[in-house]
N, C-alpha and C positions, 0 to 999 in steps of 0.2 A: 023126882030128881032133876028132870029136864027143866021143870018150872023154876026150881031153885037156881039152876045154872043161868037160865034166861034172866031171872030177877037179878042175880049177881052181876051178870053181863051189863044189864041196863043201868044198875047202880054205878058200876065201874065206868061206863061210858058217860054217865051224867057227871060223875066226879071229875073225869078227864076233861069234859067240856067246860065245867066250872073252873078248873085249874087253868085252862087255856084262856078263858075270858078274864080271869083275875090277872094272869100274866100280861095280857094285852093292856089292861087298865094300868098296871104298874109301869109298863114300858111307855105308855102315853104320858103318864105323869112325869116320868124321868126325862122324856124328850121335852116336855113343856118347861121343866125346871132347867134343863140344859140350855134351852133357847133364852130363857130369862137371864141366866147367868152370862151367856154370851153377850146379850144386850147390855148388861151392867158393865161387863169388862170393856166393851166398845166405848161406852159413855165415859168410863174412867180414863181410857186412853185419850179420848178427845179432850177431856178436861185437862189432863196432864200436858198434852200437846199445846193447848192454848196457854196454859200457865207458863210453859217454857218460852213461848213466843213473847209473851208480855214481859217476862224477866229479861229477855235479851234486849228489848227496847229500853227497859229501865236502866240497864247497865250503860248504854250509850248516853241516855239522858243524865245519869249520875255523873259520868265523866265530864259532861259539859257544865253541869252545875258546880262541880268542885273546882273547876279551873276557869275563873272569870276571864282571864286573858284569852283562853281558847274560845270561850263563848263569844267574846267581842270579835276575835279574828274570823270566826265562822260566820257571824252575822254579817260582817263586811263582805266576806266571800260569797255568801248566799245571794247577795243582791248585785253582784257583778258578773259580767259575762266571763266565761271560762278563760278566754284568751287574755283578759286583763288582770288575772290573778297572778300573784308572785309565785315562784316555785314552792315556797313554804306554804302558802295558802292552798295551792293545788294539792300538795301532799296531805295537809290536814283534812281538807274537804274530801279528798279521795279516800282517806282512811275511814272517815265517818260514813261516807256514801257506800263504800264497799261493805262495811258491817251491816248497814241497813238493807242494802240490796240482797246480801246473803240471808238476812232475816226474812225478807220478802220471798226469796227463792225457796226457803224452807217452808214457809207458810203455803206458798203456791203448790209445792210438791205434796204437802200433807193434805191439801184440798183435792189434788188430783187422785190420791189413793184413798179418799173417802174419810180421812181423819178430821177434817175441818169442813163445816157446812159452808154454803155460799155466804151466809150472814156473817159467820166468824171470819171468813177470808176478807170480807169488806171491812170489818172492824180492825183486823190485823193491818190492813193497808192504810187505815186512817192515819196511823203514825207516820207512814212513809209520805202520805200526801202533804202533811204539814212540814215535815223535816226535809223533804227532798224535792218533790215534784214541782213545787211552785218556785223553786230557786232558779235564777237565771242561768247559773253555771251548770245545772244538772243535765239538761238535754245534751250538751256537748260531751259531758263526762259519760253519759249513758252510751253515746255513739262509740266512744273509745272502749267501753267495757262489754257491750252487748254480746259479742261473740263468745264470751266466757260462760254463757248461760244457754239453757235448752231453747229450742225454737219456740215452744209453747210459752215459756216465761218471757222470752223476747217480745212475742206478739202481745202478751198480756200487759207488759210494761208500756209498750208503744201505744197500745189502745188507751191506757190511763193518761199518758202524756198528751195524746191528741184530744182527749175529752176534758183535760184539766182546766178548770177555770180558777184563776188566782186573783185575789183582790189587790 
C-alpha cells in the first residue's frame, strides 16, 4: 500500500510539475504576444501622428493655393525685412507663420515623447525650412514670438535658423 501511495505521490508531483511548466510556457507566449501588440500599437500611433502633421501643412498650403492674391502678397512679404512690411502683410505673414510654428511645436513635442523618430522630425521640419526659415522677415518675427514656446523648442528653432543656408 505504501508503494501505491508513493507511486501516486510521484505521479501527482510529475503532473503538477508538468502543469507548472505548461503554465510558464503559456505565460511566456502571452507576454511575447503582448509585447508584439504594444509594438504594433506604438507604430500605429507614430503613423497617425505623422499623417496628422502632414495634413496640417497641407491645409496651410491649400489656403495659399486657393487664394492667388494671398500667395502673391506672401511671396512679396517673404522676401522683405519684417520692418518694411505693411501692417496687412505682417498680419498675413504672422497668421501663416503662427500656424507653421505651432505645427513645428507639435512635431517637436511628439519627437520629445518618442512618437516621432529623428528622421521623421527632420522630414516634418522640411516644410518649415522652405516656407519660413529662409524668408527675410522670419527671424524678426521669431524673436517677437519665441517666448510663447518652450525653452527646448526655442533652442531647436534658433539652432535651425543659425544653420540655415538659403539660396
